[in-house]
C-alpha positions in Angstrom: -16.0 8.7 14.6 -12.4 8.6 15.7 -11.5 11.4 13.2 -14.4 13.4 14.5 -13.2 13.1 18.1 -9.7 14.1 17.0 -11.1 17.1 15.2 -13.1 18.2 18.2 -10.1 17.7 20.5 -8.0 19.9 18.3 -10.4 22.8 18.6 -11.6 22.3 22.2 -10.3 25.0 24.4 -11.6 26.6 27.6 -12.3 30.3 27.1 -10.6 32.6 29.6 -12.7 35.6 30.6 -9.9 37.7 32.1 -6.9 39.4 30.7 -3.3 39.3 32.0 -4.1 41.8 34.8 -7.1 39.8 35.9 -9.6 42.3 34.4 -12.7 40.9 32.6 -12.4 40.8 28.9 -14.9 42.9 27.0 -18.1 41.1 25.9 -17.1 41.8 22.3 -13.7 40.0 22.7 -15.4 37.1 24.5 -17.9 36.9 21.6 -15.1 36.9 19.1 -13.3 34.1 20.9 -16.5 32.0 21.3 -17.3 32.5 17.6 -13.8 31.5 16.6 -13.9 28.2 18.6 -17.4 27.2 17.8 -16.9 28.0 14.1 -13.8 25.8 14.1 -15.8 22.9 15.5 -18.6 23.4 13.0 -16.2 23.6 10.1 -14.4 20.5 11.3 -17.6 18.4 11.7 -18.9 19.6 8.3 -15.7 18.8 6.6 -15.5 15.3 8.1 -19.1 14.7 7.1 -18.7 15.8 3.5 -15.5 13.7 3.1 -17.2 10.6 4.6 -20.3 11.1 2.4 -18.1 11.5 -0.7 -16.2 8.3 0.1 -19.4 6.4 0.8 -21.1 7.1 -2.5 -21.0 3.6 -4.0 -23.8 2.6 -6.4 -25.5 -0.8 -6.2 -23.6 -2.9 -8.7 -24.4 -6.5 -7.7 -27.4 -7.0 -9.9 -26.2 -5.1 -13.0 -26.2 -7.0 -16.3 -22.8 -7.5 -17.9 -23.1 -4.6 -20.4 -24.5 -2.3 -17.8 -21.5 -2.9 -15.6 -19.1 -2.4 -18.5 -20.8 0.9 -19.2 -20.4 1.8 -15.5 -16.8 0.7 -15.6 -15.9 2.8 -18.6 -17.3 5.9 -17.0 -15.5 5.1 -13.7 -12.2 4.6 -15.5 -12.4 7.8 -17.4 -13.4 9.7 -14.2 -10.6 8.1 -12.2 -7.9 8.7 -14.9 -8.9 12.4 -15.0 -9.0 12.8 -11.3 -5.7 11.0 -10.7 -3.8 12.4 -13.8 -3.1 8.9 -15.1 -2.0 8.8 -18.7 -3.0 5.3 -19.8 -5.0 2.3 -18.5 -5.8 -1.1 -19.9 -8.5 -3.3 -18.2 -9.7 -6.8 -18.9 -12.5 -8.7 -17.4 -12.9 -12.5 -17.0 -16.1 -14.4 -16.3 -16.5 -18.1 -16.0 -12.8 -18.6 -16.8 -12.9 -16.7 -20.1 -12.0 -13.1 -21.0 -15.2 -11.2 -21.9 -14.1 -7.6 -22.4 -10.9 -5.5 -22.6 -10.3 -1.9 -23.5 -7.4 0.6 -23.4 -7.9 4.2 -22.3 -5.7 7.2 -22.6 -2.1 7.5 -23.9 0.9 5.3 -24.4 2.9 8.5 -25.0 1.1 11.6 -23.8 3.7 14.0 -25.2 3.4 12.6 -28.7 -0.3 12.0 -28.5 0.0 8.3 -29.0 -3.2 6.5 -27.9 -2.8 3.4 -25.8 -4.0 0.1 -27.4 -4.7 -3.3 -26.1 -2.0 -4.5 -28.5 0.7 -2.5 -26.7 3.2 -4.6 -24.8 3.2 -3.5 -21.1 5.6 -3.9 -18.2 4.0 -6.4 -15.8 6.4 -5.8 -12.9 5.6 -7.9 -9.8 2.8 -9.8 -11.5 5.9 -11.6 -12.8 6.2 -13.3 -9.5 3.0 -15.2 -10.0 3.9 -16.2 -13.5 7.4 -17.3 -12.4 5.9 -19.4 -9.6 4.2 -21.5 -12.4 7.7 -22.1 -13.8 9.0 -23.4 -10.4 5.9 -25.5 -9.9 6.4 -27.0 -13.4 9.7 -28.4 -12.1 7.9 -29.9 -9.2 5.4 -31.6 -11.5 8.4 -33.0 -13.5 10.0 -34.4 -10.4 13.0 -32.2 -10.7 12.7 -30.5 -7.4 10.9 -30.8 -4.0 9.4 -27.8 -2.3 10.9 -28.5 1.1 14.4 -29.2 0.0 17.1 -26.6 0.8 17.5 -24.4 -2.3 21.2 -24.8 -2.0 20.8 -28.4 -3.2 19.8 -27.0 -6.6 22.2 -24.1 -7.1 25.3 -25.8 -8.2 27.6 -24.6 -5.5 26.3 -21.0 -5.1 26.4 -20.0 -1.4 24.8 -17.3 0.7 27.1 -14.7 2.3 28.0 -15.4 5.9 25.2 -14.8 8.4 24.1 -16.0 11.8 21.2 -18.0 10.2 21.0 -21.5 8.8 21.3 -21.2 5.0 20.0 -24.8 4.6 16.7 -23.7 6.2 16.1 -21.7 3.0 13.8 -24.0 1.1 12.1 -23.7 -2.3 8.8 -23.3 -0.5 10.0 -20.5 1.7 11.4 -18.6 -1.3 8.1 -19.0 -3.1 6.1 -17.9 -0.1 8.4 -14.9 0.7 9.2 -16.4 4.1 12.9 -17.3 3.6 14.4 -14.5 5.6 15.5 -12.7 2.5 15.7 -8.9 2.0 13.6 -6.8 -0.4 16.6 -6.5 -2.7 18.0 -3.5 -4.5 15.6 -0.7 -5.7 16.2 1.5 -8.7 18.7 -0.8 -10.6 17.6 -0.5 -14.2 19.1 -1.0 -17.6 18.1 0.3 -21.0 16.8 -2.4 -23.3 19.9 -2.1 -25.5 22.3 -2.4 -22.6 23.9 -5.7 -21.5 22.7 -6.8 -18.1 25.1 -8.7 -15.8 25.0 -12.5 -15.7 22.5 -13.7 -13.1 25.0 -15.2 -10.7 27.2 -12.1 -10.8 24.2 -10.0 -10.1 23.3 -12.0 -7.1 26.8 -11.6 -5.7 26.7 -7.8 -6.3 23.3 -7.4 -4.7 24.4 -9.4 -1.6 21.4 -11.9 -1.6 21.7 -12.5 2.1 19.7 -13.7 5.1 18.6 -10.9 7.4 16.3 -12.9 9.6 15.6 -16.6 10.5 14.2 -18.5 7.5 10.6 -19.5 8.2 10.1 -16.7 10.8 7.5 -14.8 8.8 6.6 -13.0 5.7 8.9 -10.4 4.2 8.3 -9.0 0.7 11.4 -10.0 -1.3 12.6 -9.6 -4.9 15.8 -11.4 -3.9 13.8 -14.6 -3.2 12.7 -14.7 -6.8 16.1 -13.9 -8.1 17.3 -17.1 -6.4 14.4 -19.0 -7.9 15.4 -17.7 -11.3 18.9 -19.2 -10.7 17.3 -22.4 -9.5 15.4 -22.8 -12.8 18.5 -22.2 -14.8 20.7 -24.6 -12.8 18.1 -27.4 -12.8 17.1 -27.2 -16.5 20.4 -26.0 -18.0 18.5 -23.4 -19.9 18.2 -19.7 -19.8 15.3 -18.6 -17.6 13.7 -16.5 -20.3 13.7 -19.4 -22.8 12.4 -21.9 -20.2 9.5 -19.7 -19.2 8.6 -19.0 -22.8 8.4 -22.7 -23.9 7.2 -24.3 -20.7 4.8 -21.7 -19.3 3.9 -18.7 -21.4 3.2 -20.2 -24.8 1.3 -23.3 -23.4 -0.9 -20.8 -21.4 -1.8 -18.9 -24.6 0.4 -15.9 -23.7 1.6 -15.5 -27.3 3.4 -12.2 -27.1 4.6 -12.3 -23.4 8.3 -12.8 -22.7 10.9 -12.1 -20.0 13.4 -11.3 -22.8 13.3 -8.0 -24.6 12.1 -7.8 -28.2 13.1 -4.7 -30.1 10.0 -5.1 -32.3 7.6 -4.4 -29.4 5.7 -1.2 -28.9 6.0 -0.4 -25.2 4.4 2.7 -23.8 6.3 5.2 -21.7 5.8 5.0 -18.0 5.1 8.1 -15.9 6.5 8.9 -12.4 4.4 10.3 -9.6 5.3 13.8 -10.7 4.3 13.1 -14.3 7.8 12.8 -15.7 8.0 10.2 -18.5 10.2 7.1 -18.2 11.5 5.0 -21.1 11.0 1.2 -20.9 13.8 -0.6 -19.0 15.0 -4.0 -17.9 15.7 -5.3 -14.4 18.9 -7.2 -13.8 16.8 -10.2 -12.6 13.7 -11.1 -14.5 11.7 -13.5 -12.3 10.6 -11.0 -9.8 9.5 -8.2 -12.1 10.8 -8.5 -15.7 7.8 -9.8 -17.6 6.5 -7.9 -20.7 3.0 -8.8 -21.9 -0.1 -7.4 -23.5 -3.4 -7.1 -21.6 -4.6 -10.1 -23.6 -1.6 -12.2 -22.4 -2.2 -11.3 -18.8 -5.9 -11.9 -19.4 -5.1 -15.5 -20.4 -3.0 -15.9 -17.2 -5.8 -14.4 -15.0 -8.4 -16.6 -16.7 -6.3 -19.8 -16.0 -5.8 -18.6 -12.4 -9.6 -18.1 -12.1 -10.2 -21.7 -13.3 -10.7 -24.3 -10.6 -7.5 -26.3 -10.1 -9.4 -29.5 -10.4 -10.1 -28.7 -14.1 -6.8 -30.1 -15.5 -8.0 -29.6 -19.1 -8.0 -25.9 -18.6 -4.4 -25.9 -17.1 -2.0 -27.7 -19.5 1.1 -26.5 -17.6 0.5 -27.7 -14.1 -1.2 -30.6 -12.4 -4.3 -29.9 -10.2 -2.2 -30.8 -7.2 0.5 -28.2 -8.0 -2.1 -25.5 -8.6 -4.0 -26.3 -5.4 -0.7 -26.1 -3.5 0.1 -22.7 -5.1 -3.2 -21.2 -3.9 -2.9 -22.7 -0.4 -2.0 -20.2 2.4 1.6 -20.7 3.4 2.3 -17.7 5.7 0.1 -15.0 7.3 0.8 -11.4 6.3 1.4 -8.8 9.0 1.9 -5.0 8.7 1.0 -2.9 5.7 0.5 -5.8 3.3 -1.8 -7.4 5.9 -4.3 -4.6 5.3 -5.0 -5.9 1.8 -4.2 -9.6 2.0 -4.6 -12.4 4.6 -1.7 -14.6 3.6 0.8 -15.4 0.9 0.7 -18.7 -1.1 3.3 -19.7 -3.6 3.8 -16.6 -5.7 0.4 -15.2 -4.9 -1.3 -13.0 -2.3 -4.4 -14.6 -0.9 -7.5 -13.2 0.8 -10.7 -14.7 2.1 -13.8 -13.2 0.6 -17.5 -13.5 1.4 -19.1 -17.0 0.9 -15.8 -18.7 1.8 -14.1 -17.9 -1.5 -10.4 -17.3 -1.8 -8.9 -14.7 -4.1 -5.4 -15.1 -5.6 -3.8 -11.9 -6.8 -0.7 -9.9 -7.3 0.1 -6.3 -7.9 3.2 -4.7 -9.3 4.8 -1.3 -9.3 8.1 0.1 -10.7 9.4 3.3 -12.0 6.5 4.8 -13.9 4.2 1.8 -13.7 1.5 0.1 -11.6 -0.2 -3.2 -12.4 -2.7 -5.6 -10.8 -4.6 -8.8 -11.3 -7.3 -10.4 -9.1 -8.7 -13.8 -9.6 -11.1 -16.2 -7.8 -10.4 -19.8 -8.7 -13.8 -21.1 -7.4 -15.9 -18.8 -9.5 -14.0 -18.1 -12.7 -14.0 -14.3 -12.1 -10.9 -12.2 -12.7 -9.8 -8.7 -13.6 -6.5 -7.3 -14.9 -5.6 -3.6 -14.6 -2.4 -2.2 -16.2 -1.4 1.4 -15.9 1.6 3.4 -17.1 1.6 5.7 -14.0 2.8 5.5 -10.5 -0.2 7.5 -9.4 -2.6 4.6 -9.9 -3.2 2.8 -6.5 -6.2 4.8 -5.4 -7.6 4.5 -9.0 -7.1 0.7 -9.0 -8.6 0.4 -5.5 -11.8 2.1 -6.7 -12.0 -0.1 -9.8 -11.3 -3.3 -7.8 -14.0 -2.3 -5.3 -16.6 -1.8 -8.1 -15.6 -5.1 -9.7 -15.8 -7.2 -6.5 -19.1 -5.7 -5.6 -20.4 -6.5 -9.1 -19.5 -10.2 -8.8 -21.1 -10.2 -5.3 -17.9 -11.0 -3.3 -16.6 -7.6 -2.4 -15.2 -5.4 -1.3 -11.7 -6.9 -1.8 -8.9 -5.8 0.5 -7.2 -3.5 -2.0 -10.4 -1.4 -2.1 -9.5 -0.3 1.5 -7.1 2.2 -0.1 -10.2 4.2 -1.0 -11.1 4.6 2.7 -7.5 5.4 3.5 -7.6 8.2 1.0 -10.7 9.7 2.6 -9.0 9.4 6.0 -5.9 11.2 4.7 -8.0 14.0 3.3 -9.8 14.5 6.6 -6.5 14.6 8.4 -5.1 17.2 6.0 -8.2 19.3 6.4 -8.0 19.1 10.2 -4.4 20.1 10.2 -5.1 23.2 8.1 -8.1 24.0 10.3 -6.0 23.6 13.4 -3.3 25.9 12.0 -5.9 28.6 11.1 -7.6 28.3 14.5 -4.2 28.5 16.3 -3.0 31.5 14.3 -6.2 33.5 14.7 -6.3 32.7 18.4 -2.8 34.0 18.9 -3.6 37.1 16.9 -6.7 37.7 19.0 -4.6 37.2 22.2 -2.0 39.7 20.9 -4.7 42.3 20.2 -5.9 42.0 23.7 -2.5 42.1 25.4 -2.5 38.5 26.5 0.7 37.5 24.7 4.1 39.1 24.1 7.2 38.2 22.2 9.6 36.1 24.2 12.7 35.3 22.3 15.2 33.2 24.3 13.1 33.1 27.4 13.1 29.4 28.2 12.9 28.4 31.8 11.1 25.3 33.0 9.4 23.2 30.4 6.2 24.8 29.3 3.7 24.3 26.5 5.6 26.7 24.3 8.6 24.3 24.4 6.4 21.4 23.3 4.9 23.5 20.5 8.3 24.5 19.2 9.6 20.9 19.3 6.5 19.6 17.5 7.0 22.4 14.9 10.6 21.5 14.4 9.8 17.8 14.1 7.1 18.4 11.5 9.4 20.6 9.4 12.3 18.1 9.6 10.0 15.3 8.5 8.9 17.3 5.4 12.5 18.2 4.6 13.6 14.6 5.0 10.8 13.3 2.8 11.5 15.8 0.1 15.0 14.3 -0.3 13.9 10.7 -0.7 13.8 9.2 -4.2 10.8 7.1 -3.3 8.3 7.0 -0.4 5.6 4.4 0.0 3.1 7.1 1.2 3.4 8.9 -2.1 2.3 5.8 -4.0 -0.8 5.3 -1.8 -1.7 9.0 -1.6 -0.2 10.6 -4.8 -2.7 13.5 -4.8 -2.9 13.9 -1.1 0.8 13.8 -0.2 1.7 17.3 -1.3 -1.3 18.7 0.6 -0.3 16.6 3.6 3.2 18.1 3.4 1.8 21.6 3.1 -0.5 21.0 6.1 2.4 19.9 8.2 4.4 23.0 7.2 1.5 25.4 7.9 0.7 23.7 11.2 4.4 23.9 12.2 4.3 27.6 11.4 1.3 28.1 13.5 2.8 26.3 16.5 6.1 28.2 16.1 4.1 31.5 16.0 2.3 30.5 19.2 5.6 29.5 20.9 7.3 32.8 20.0 4.5 34.8 21.5 3.6 32.9 24.6 0.8 33.6 27.0 1.6 36.3 29.6 1.0 35.0 33.1 -0.4 31.7 31.7 -4.0 32.8 31.0 -5.1 33.1 27.4 -4.5 30.0 25.4 -4.2 27.9 28.6 -5.4 24.3 28.4 -7.1 24.7 31.8 -9.5 27.3 33.0 -7.9 29.9 35.3 -9.1 29.6 38.9 -11.1 32.6 40.2 
């Protein structure tokens, strides 16, 4: 309804019935004007209705049998990959704590026509945070750390750069819950697998792992927090992080191929950027936040354990029930963009409240050429893992997650809201194009009837033409600035719609500039208020 009101407001305009000399416009001109404005309203309303109807078409999935849902899912995946231009996807389903189905779709290497397999080793990206949290909680179970101790007590003399904040307020719990006042960390620092990566401590110094806000003051997504936890594991155990995770977490969980250390024997697919450019596999300088490599089966085992009730210790050989319960307990509420899809952050996991009082624990990941996600519900034993080698995948994953959560009777999950956001973006793009067309045709009609004239450099007191010109310049500057950025969050959420959105801004800016250059003579046609008789 809000979008409809906006659309109507854009095309609502009082129709003048006199020209610049006060003479009545011809009945034909008046009919043309009326047709133009009414037609714009009709098109806007029809476009909004069609978009909303398309976005609302969700079949009833709750009562489908398992094989029926899998058939539906296969069709939905193929449709979504084609629509989103996504090269490869692997999906795995868990029910009652056990993987029941997995399948790979599309390509590991589209250029060489190499099919993606469930045996391919994939880049997990920030799913790594959830797995790394198990490694930290393992130290808790072993009595080697306490969650509320200052992390500096375990770092062997490593110190934060100077800041106005209390470094000893940075606890292990706050690092795990992304509430330690740490920054996001560097973006785009990658190494080829055969390259030597800098030592962890040196990397932390180079990346200036610093405090940018008061520890404990709130959630802030941070790769740097997990870089410090990686250092904590190494200092407390005296072992390399990669070796510790392999023997203490990955292998005991049944993740037989997974590792934070590169293996030249792996077959790792290419990733694909938003523009479709292929990306070779790479390593991050720090591994705990995003450096895990794993097959869909490895991550399926992790999701299955996550989807097992913490009280069932037999199904969780790595952590005690108390440690797992703590991990899935809300630690800090989530505001802002992340708050649209999650309610809180636990220890290495996003958390959201679902229908029936159930809590979902999940994490997603994205990096250059990749997007990944797992969603698990510890109380019910349900989980799903989605791995894609494309940065165009969020709308696709949102649709799949929405279908899955409806099927298990607990949806829709928060991530599925991206589907609604895509529909809203399409409506906005359509309205902008419609407004630009309406404005341009209106100016042309006014010019034909002598109601406007070119007015270069005639700027007196502030008038509507000045506002139109400023808005046009702002829109153009925004598009130019965005085109120079290496990465924009909006392009990940709306990979198909962003180019159209940029185009609609440019076209609208052109229409406003056209109107500003040919202002209304004597303030009649195009006026926002009806001339007085």
